[in-house]
C-alpha positions as CSV (number, residue, x, y, z in Angstrom):
1,M,61.2,-111.1,38.1
2,L,62.7,-109.1,35.3
3,A,59.3,-109.1,33.4
4,Y,57.5,-107.9,36.6
5,A,60.0,-105.1,37.1
6,F,59.6,-104.1,33.5
7,L,55.8,-104.0,33.8
8,T,55.9,-102.1,37.0
9,A,58.4,-99.5,35.7
10,T,56.5,-99.1,32.4
11,E,53.1,-98.7,34.1
12,R,54.4,-96.1,36.5
13,A,56.5,-94.1,34.0
14,E,55.3,-90.6,33.3
15,T,54.8,-90.7,29.6
16,T,52.5,-88.5,27.6
17,T,50.0,-90.4,25.6
18,P,48.8,-88.7,22.4
19,P,45.1,-87.7,22.7
20,D,44.0,-90.1,20.0
21,L,45.4,-93.2,21.7
22,I,44.4,-95.1,24.8
23,A,46.9,-95.7,27.5
24,L,49.0,-98.9,27.3
25,T,47.2,-101.8,28.9
26,C,49.0,-104.5,30.9
27,N,48.5,-107.0,28.0
28,E,49.9,-104.5,25.5
29,I,53.0,-103.9,27.7
30,H,53.4,-107.7,28.0
31,R,53.2,-108.1,24.2
32,L,55.6,-105.2,23.6
33,F,58.1,-106.6,26.1
34,N,58.0,-110.0,24.4
35,T,58.4,-108.4,21.0
36,L,61.2,-106.0,21.9
37,I,63.2,-108.0,24.5
38,V,62.4,-111.7,24.7
39,E,61.8,-112.5,21.0
40,P,63.5,-109.7,18.9
41,I,62.5,-110.0,15.3
42,Q,63.7,-108.2,12.2
43,D,60.3,-106.7,11.6
44,L,60.3,-104.6,14.7
45,R,58.8,-101.6,13.0
46,H,55.8,-103.6,11.9
47,R,55.1,-104.6,15.5
48,L,55.4,-101.1,16.8
49,H,53.1,-99.8,14.1
50,W,50.6,-102.6,14.9
51,S,50.5,-101.6,18.5
52,T,49.9,-97.9,17.7
53,R,47.2,-98.8,15.1
54,R,45.5,-101.1,17.6
55,R,45.5,-98.4,20.4
56,R,44.2,-95.8,17.9
57,H,41.4,-98.1,16.8
58,Q,40.5,-98.8,20.5
59,H,40.3,-95.1,21.2
60,R,38.0,-94.5,18.2
61,A,35.8,-97.4,19.3
62,R,35.6,-96.2,22.9
63,T,34.7,-92.6,21.9
64,S,32.1,-93.8,19.4
65,H,30.6,-96.0,22.0
66,Y,30.4,-93.2,24.5
67,Q,28.9,-90.8,21.9
68,R,26.3,-93.4,20.9
69,R,25.3,-94.1,24.5
70,Q,24.9,-90.3,25.1
71,A,22.7,-89.9,22.1
72,T,19.0,-89.6,22.3
73,P,17.5,-92.3,24.6
74,T,15.4,-95.0,23.0
75,K,11.7,-94.3,22.8
76,D,10.8,-98.0,22.9
77,H,10.4,-98.2,26.6
78,E,10.7,-96.1,29.8
79,L,12.2,-98.9,31.9
80,R,14.7,-97.6,34.4
81,L,16.5,-100.0,36.8
82,P,17.2,-98.7,40.3
83,Y,20.8,-98.8,41.5
């Protein structure tokens, strides 16, 4: 129950996310909870840095993916699927 309360409070908290990071995912919150509360380790700074680096990388990957998808359409075919 404590973990569920932590996840709920963290998800609903009004925090400002830097523009070059994605928002915390449920899995990321779970991992941080385990790292910070359940299994505290001496190398806490490393874990927090890892989380920030991972989220920054995901942001870059997402924006690169969107930019590539919005680039010129392929000229190999004109197939369009109806939705």
